[in-house]
C-alpha positions as CSV (number, residue, x, y, z in Angstrom):
1,M,-0.1,0.0,0.1
2,T,1.6,3.3,-1.2
3,T,2.0,6.5,0.8
4,Y,0.9,9.5,-1.0
5,V,1.1,13.2,-0.9
6,F,-1.2,15.2,-3.1
7,Q,-0.4,18.5,-4.3
8,N,-1.1,21.4,-6.8
9,G,-4.6,21.2,-7.2
10,R,-8.0,21.9,-5.6
11,L,-9.4,19.6,-2.7
12,A,-13.2,19.1,-2.7
13,L,-13.5,20.0,1.3
14,G,-17.3,19.8,2.2
15,D,-19.3,22.1,-0.1
16,T,-16.0,24.1,-1.4
17,L,-13.3,23.4,-3.5
18,V,-10.0,24.7,-1.8
19,E,-6.7,25.5,-3.4
20,G,-3.3,25.6,-1.7
21,Q,-4.0,22.5,0.3
22,T,-1.7,19.4,0.7
23,L,-3.3,16.0,1.3
24,L,-1.2,13.0,3.0
25,A,-2.4,9.5,2.7
26,S,-1.0,6.4,4.4
27,A,-2.0,2.8,5.5
28,G,-5.3,3.3,3.3
29,R,-6.4,6.4,5.3
30,I,-6.1,10.1,5.1
31,E,-3.3,11.2,7.5
32,A,-3.3,15.0,7.3
33,I,-4.8,17.9,5.3
34,G,-3.2,21.5,5.4
35,P,-1.6,24.2,3.6
36,D,2.0,23.8,5.0
37,L,2.7,20.3,5.7
38,A,6.0,18.8,6.2
39,I,6.3,15.9,3.8
40,P,7.8,12.7,5.1
41,A,10.6,11.0,3.1
42,G,9.5,8.1,1.0
43,Y,5.9,9.6,0.0
44,H,4.7,9.1,-3.4
45,R,4.0,12.5,-4.9
46,V,0.9,13.2,-6.8
47,D,1.0,16.5,-9.1
48,L,-2.6,17.2,-9.7
49,N,-1.7,19.9,-12.2
50,G,-4.7,22.1,-11.3
51,D,-7.2,19.1,-11.2
52,T,-9.7,18.5,-8.4
53,L,-9.0,15.7,-5.9
54,A,-12.5,14.6,-4.2
55,P,-13.6,11.6,-2.2
56,G,-14.5,8.5,-4.0
57,F,-18.1,8.3,-4.8
58,V,-20.7,6.7,-2.6
59,D,-23.5,4.8,-4.4
60,I,-26.3,3.3,-2.1
61,Q,-28.3,1.5,-5.0
62,V,-26.5,-0.6,-7.3
63,N,-28.3,-3.6,-8.8
64,G,-25.5,-4.8,-11.0
65,G,-22.6,-3.9,-13.2
66,G,-19.6,-5.8,-15.1
67,G,-22.2,-7.9,-16.7
68,A,-23.5,-9.3,-13.2
69,L,-26.9,-8.9,-11.5
70,F,-27.0,-9.3,-7.8
71,N,-30.4,-11.1,-7.9
72,D,-29.1,-13.6,-10.4
73,A,-26.4,-14.9,-8.1
74,P,-26.1,-13.3,-4.8
75,S,-22.5,-14.5,-3.9
76,V,-19.1,-12.8,-2.9
77,E,-18.1,-13.3,-6.6
78,T,-20.9,-11.4,-7.8
79,I,-20.3,-8.6,-5.4
80,A,-16.9,-8.4,-6.2
81,T,-17.5,-8.1,-9.9
82,I,-20.2,-5.4,-9.4
83,A,-17.7,-3.3,-7.2
84,R,-15.1,-3.8,-9.7
85,A,-17.1,-2.3,-12.7
86,H,-18.2,0.6,-10.5
87,A,-14.8,1.5,-9.0
88,K,-13.5,2.2,-12.7
89,F,-16.0,5.0,-12.7
90,G,-14.9,6.4,-9.3
91,T,-17.6,4.6,-7.2
92,T,-15.2,3.3,-4.4
93,S,-18.0,2.4,-2.0
94,L,-21.3,1.0,-2.6
95,L,-24.4,-1.0,-1.4
96,P,-25.2,-4.2,-3.6
97,T,-28.9,-3.8,-4.1
98,L,-31.5,-6.9,-4.0
99,I,-34.7,-6.2,-6.2
100,S,-37.8,-7.7,-4.8
101,D,-37.4,-11.5,-4.3
102,D,-38.3,-14.5,-2.5
103,L,-37.4,-14.5,1.5
104,D,-34.7,-17.3,0.8
105,K,-33.0,-15.2,-1.9
106,I,-32.8,-12.2,0.6
107,A,-31.1,-14.5,3.1
108,Q,-28.7,-15.7,0.6
109,A,-28.0,-12.1,-0.3
110,I,-27.5,-10.9,3.3
111,E,-25.0,-13.9,3.8
112,A,-23.3,-13.1,0.7
113,V,-22.5,-9.4,1.8
114,D,-21.5,-10.4,5.3
115,A,-19.1,-12.8,3.7
116,A,-17.8,-10.1,1.2
117,I,-17.1,-7.6,3.9
118,E,-15.3,-10.3,6.0
119,A,-13.3,-11.3,3.0
120,G,-12.4,-7.8,2.6
121,V,-13.9,-7.1,-0.9
122,P,-13.1,-3.5,-1.7
123,G,-16.0,-0.8,-1.2
124,I,-18.8,-3.1,0.4
125,L,-20.6,-0.9,2.8
126,G,-23.5,-3.2,3.4
127,I,-26.8,-4.1,1.5
128,H,-29.9,-2.4,0.0
129,L,-32.9,-4.6,0.1
130,E,-35.3,-2.8,-2.4
131,G,-38.4,-4.9,-1.7
132,P,-40.3,-7.1,-1.5
133,F,-42.5,-4.9,1.1
134,L,-43.8,-2.5,-1.8
135,N,-47.0,-1.4,-3.3
136,A,-48.1,-3.2,-6.3
137,G,-49.6,-0.1,-7.8
138,R,-46.3,1.6,-7.9
139,K,-44.3,-1.9,-8.8
140,G,-42.2,-0.4,-11.8
141,V,-40.1,-3.1,-13.2
142,H,-40.5,-5.2,-9.8
143,D,-42.2,-8.6,-10.0
144,A,-45.3,-8.0,-7.8
145,S,-45.9,-11.8,-7.4
146,K,-42.7,-11.4,-5.2
147,F,-44.4,-8.8,-2.8
148,K,-44.8,-9.9,0.9
149,V,-46.4,-8.5,4.0
150,L,-43.9,-7.1,6.6
151,D,-44.2,-9.3,9.8
152,Q,-42.2,-10.1,12.7
153,Q,-40.2,-12.9,11.0
154,A,-39.4,-10.9,8.0
155,I,-38.2,-7.9,10.4
156,E,-35.8,-10.6,11.9
157,L,-34.6,-11.8,8.5
158,L,-34.2,-8.0,7.1
159,T,-31.8,-7.2,9.8
160,R,-29.8,-10.3,10.1
161,L,-26.7,-8.7,8.6
162,K,-23.7,-8.8,10.8
163,R,-21.5,-6.4,9.1
164,G,-22.1,-3.2,7.5
165,K,-25.3,-1.1,7.0
166,T,-28.8,-2.4,6.0
167,L,-30.9,0.0,3.9
168,I,-34.5,-1.1,3.4
169,T,-36.9,0.3,0.7
170,L,-40.5,-0.2,1.8
171,A,-44.1,1.1,1.0
172,P,-44.8,2.6,4.3
173,E,-48.6,2.5,3.7
174,T,-48.2,-1.3,3.6
175,A,-46.3,-1.6,6.9
176,P,-47.9,-2.4,10.1
177,K,-48.0,0.2,12.6
178,G,-44.8,0.2,14.6
179,A,-42.9,-1.9,12.0
180,I,-40.5,0.8,10.6
181,A,-39.8,1.8,14.4
182,E,-38.8,-1.8,15.1
183,L,-36.6,-2.0,12.1
184,V,-34.8,1.3,13.0
185,R,-34.5,0.0,16.5
186,R,-32.6,-3.1,15.0
187,G,-30.1,-0.8,13.2
188,A,-31.6,-0.7,9.7
189,I,-32.1,2.4,7.9
190,V,-35.3,2.8,6.1
191,F,-36.4,4.6,2.9
192,A,-39.8,4.8,1.2
193,G,-39.9,3.7,-2.2
194,H,-42.4,2.0,-4.9
195,T,-44.9,3.6,-2.6
196,D,-48.7,5.1,-3.0
197,A,-48.5,6.6,0.5
198,S,-50.4,9.7,1.3
199,Y,-48.6,12.8,2.6
200,E,-49.9,12.1,6.2
201,Q,-48.7,8.5,6.1
202,I,-45.2,9.6,5.2
203,V,-45.4,11.9,8.0
204,A,-46.3,9.3,10.5
205,A,-43.6,6.9,8.8
206,E,-40.9,9.7,9.4
207,A,-42.1,9.8,13.1
208,E,-41.2,5.9,13.3
209,G,-37.8,6.6,11.9
210,L,-38.2,6.7,8.1
211,R,-35.0,8.3,6.9
212,G,-35.4,9.0,3.3
213,F,-36.8,8.2,-0.1
214,T,-35.6,5.9,-2.8
215,H,-35.3,7.5,-6.5
216,I,-37.5,10.6,-5.7
217,F,-40.3,11.2,-8.3
218,N,-40.2,7.6,-9.7
219,A,-42.5,4.8,-8.5
220,M,-44.4,6.8,-5.8
221,S,-47.3,9.2,-5.5
222,Q,-46.9,12.5,-7.1
223,L,-47.5,16.1,-6.0
224,S,-50.9,17.6,-6.7
225,S,-52.9,20.6,-5.4
226,R,-54.7,18.8,-2.7
227,A,-52.5,15.7,-2.2
228,P,-48.9,16.3,-1.6
229,G,-48.0,12.7,-1.8
230,V,-44.7,11.0,-1.5
231,V,-43.0,13.6,-3.6
232,G,-44.3,16.6,-1.6
233,A,-43.3,14.9,1.6
234,A,-39.9,14.1,0.3
235,L,-39.6,18.0,-0.9
236,L,-41.0,19.4,2.3
237,S,-39.2,17.2,4.9
238,A,-36.5,19.0,6.9
239,T,-34.5,15.9,7.9
240,S,-34.9,13.3,5.1
241,F,-32.5,12.2,2.2
242,S,-33.8,11.6,-1.4
243,G,-32.0,9.5,-3.8
244,L,-32.1,10.7,-7.5
245,I,-31.4,9.0,-10.7
246,A,-29.8,11.8,-12.7
247,D,-29.7,10.0,-16.1
248,G,-31.8,12.8,-17.7
249,V,-34.7,10.3,-18.5
250,H,-35.9,8.9,-15.1
251,V,-36.7,12.5,-13.9
252,H,-37.4,15.7,-15.9
253,V,-34.6,18.1,-15.9
254,A,-36.9,20.9,-14.2
255,N,-37.6,18.3,-11.2
256,M,-34.1,17.6,-10.9
257,A,-33.4,21.3,-10.5
258,L,-36.3,21.5,-8.0
259,V,-34.6,18.6,-5.7
260,A,-31.2,20.5,-6.1
261,R,-32.8,23.8,-5.0
262,L,-35.3,22.4,-2.0
263,L,-33.0,19.7,-0.6
264,G,-29.7,21.2,-1.7
265,P,-26.5,19.1,-1.9
266,E,-26.9,18.2,1.9
267,R,-29.8,16.1,1.3
268,A,-30.1,15.2,-2.4
269,V,-28.2,11.8,-2.8
270,L,-27.3,10.8,-6.4
271,V,-27.7,7.0,-7.1
272,S,-27.0,5.1,-10.3
273,D,-29.7,2.2,-9.8
274,A,-27.1,0.6,-12.3
275,M,-27.8,-2.8,-14.0
276,P,-25.3,-5.2,-15.4
277,T,-24.9,-3.3,-18.7
278,L,-22.5,-0.7,-16.8
279,G,-19.0,-1.4,-17.1
280,S,-19.5,-4.3,-19.5
281,D,-19.6,-4.5,-23.4
282,Q,-23.0,-5.8,-23.5
283,D,-26.1,-3.7,-24.3
284,W,-28.6,-5.9,-22.8
285,F,-29.5,-8.4,-19.9
286,E,-32.3,-10.5,-18.8
287,L,-34.4,-9.8,-15.7
288,K,-36.7,-12.3,-14.4
289,G,-36.7,-14.0,-18.1
290,E,-37.2,-10.6,-19.9
291,K,-34.8,-9.0,-22.1
292,I,-33.7,-5.5,-20.8
293,F,-32.0,-2.9,-23.1
294,A,-29.6,-0.3,-22.4
295,R,-30.0,2.8,-24.4
296,G,-27.7,5.6,-23.4
297,L,-27.5,6.1,-19.6
298,T,-31.0,4.2,-19.2
299,C,-32.3,0.9,-19.4
300,Y,-35.8,-0.2,-20.9
301,T,-38.1,-3.1,-21.2
302,P,-39.0,-4.0,-24.8
303,D,-42.2,-2.1,-24.4
304,G,-40.4,1.0,-23.0
305,V,-40.8,0.7,-19.3
306,L,-37.9,2.1,-17.2
307,A,-35.7,-0.6,-15.9
308,G,-32.9,0.8,-14.0
309,S,-29.9,2.6,-15.7
310,N,-26.6,2.2,-17.4
311,L,-25.4,5.2,-15.5
312,S,-22.2,5.5,-13.3
313,L,-22.2,8.4,-10.4
314,N,-19.5,10.2,-12.5
315,D,-22.1,10.3,-15.3
316,A,-24.7,11.7,-12.9
317,I,-22.4,14.4,-11.8
318,G,-22.1,15.4,-15.3
319,V,-25.8,15.5,-15.8
320,M,-26.3,17.5,-12.6
321,M,-23.9,20.1,-14.0
322,R,-24.6,20.3,-17.6
323,Q,-28.3,20.0,-17.6
324,V,-29.4,21.3,-14.1
325,G,-26.5,23.8,-13.6
326,V,-25.3,22.7,-10.3
327,E,-21.7,23.6,-9.4
328,L,-19.0,20.9,-9.3
329,A,-18.6,21.2,-5.6
330,G,-22.4,20.5,-5.0
331,A,-22.6,17.8,-7.5
332,L,-19.6,15.9,-5.9
333,Q,-21.2,16.4,-2.4
334,M,-24.3,14.6,-3.6
335,A,-22.3,11.9,-4.8
336,S,-20.1,11.3,-1.8
337,H,-20.5,13.2,1.6
338,T,-24.4,13.1,1.4
339,P,-24.8,9.3,0.7
340,A,-22.3,8.5,3.5
341,R,-24.2,10.8,6.1
342,A,-27.6,9.1,4.9
343,M,-26.2,5.9,5.8
344,G,-24.4,7.0,8.9
345,L,-20.8,6.7,7.7
346,E,-19.7,10.2,7.8
347,G,-16.0,10.4,8.5
348,H,-15.5,6.9,7.3
349,V,-16.1,7.4,3.6
350,G,-17.2,10.1,1.1
351,R,-15.4,13.2,2.8
352,L,-11.8,14.3,2.8
353,V,-11.1,14.4,6.4
354,V,-8.3,12.9,8.6
355,G,-9.0,9.4,9.5
356,A,-11.4,8.6,6.4
357,R,-10.5,5.9,4.0
358,A,-8.2,7.0,1.6
359,D,-10.8,6.6,-1.6
360,F,-10.2,9.4,-4.1
361,V,-11.1,10.6,-7.6
362,Q,-9.2,13.1,-9.6
363,L,-11.3,15.1,-12.0
364,D,-9.9,17.5,-14.7
365,G,-11.2,21.0,-15.4
366,D,-14.2,19.7,-17.3
367,A,-15.0,17.0,-14.5
368,N,-13.7,14.3,-16.5
369,L,-12.3,11.2,-14.4
370,V,-8.6,11.2,-14.5
371,Q,-7.8,8.6,-11.9
372,V,-9.3,6.7,-8.8
373,W,-7.6,5.5,-5.6
374,Q,-9.5,3.0,-3.5
375,G,-8.3,2.4,0.2
376,G,-4.9,3.9,-0.6
377,V,-4.4,1.8,-3.9
378,Q,-4.6,3.4,-7.3
379,L,-6.7,1.5,-9.7
């Protein structure tokens, strides 16, 4: 593991890009940051040449990549394949995401993530269980035949992970009273998604500990004059986070701008919702026996239903900058510090602070990815 000194560029520190700072990294962690640091002998010098050094990206919704889909084979090998594919695009931390499936598949996925973390597969923060406790009326591409009732046995299964974080996406209106509070008490992070909940039901869920919303605007009740719905609740919430698929298709640019303005970089979370085509040479894959096609940054069923994305977080940053007008510092925050905070991992990943993991991306003046480091290792 190499020791590094990064100089002659801008550091993405919080919500600003700061010049004249030096960063030291050793033993896979950030050792020091400051303007006049003494450079120990033997450190490998990285001349940024005016580029920006930012935290590695943190993606909390990753279905697949590198030709692999987590649902198809929830194993350490699959997780490692997905993580490698995303790391090439600057995502150095992620949550493998299981789309609605049978309970035994959920158990298998949890065991695989536990084993992957124990084995030291780089970048695995935990698991995201997107379903199967969802509303069939907002199923999207999920298989409604897999949907279940959230009972005590299911709660015990969902919170079985021994290592890392567990993010659960559910429809609050289908959950028994107190179920969200019980999941939170057991250490899970709960987001609302694929839900037809009313504004009032979301407020009640937040009182139980609901922490955020999965892919805002997609697969949820919309904002209307006399019914704010899930979207209205998400935009009005003072504390929750909202995932956003910024591929320029899932959400209209004006709505992306609304999220950026109302939630700001502090609570808007860029997610990829990526499928196996990302980081592979294939332009289609199978989901539950149906061919899904990648066109540009988006994936579709043959009849045009959105089915995840072919998006990296680096792509999403570009979309937010070029189409929405978000500054680089804000877009970087949405892809790193904010998702880390949403998962309770601030200070560990997603931020350039002493003690955090040495995960970095180097971006040129046009926000193009130049280099990636993960755990102090250049990829």
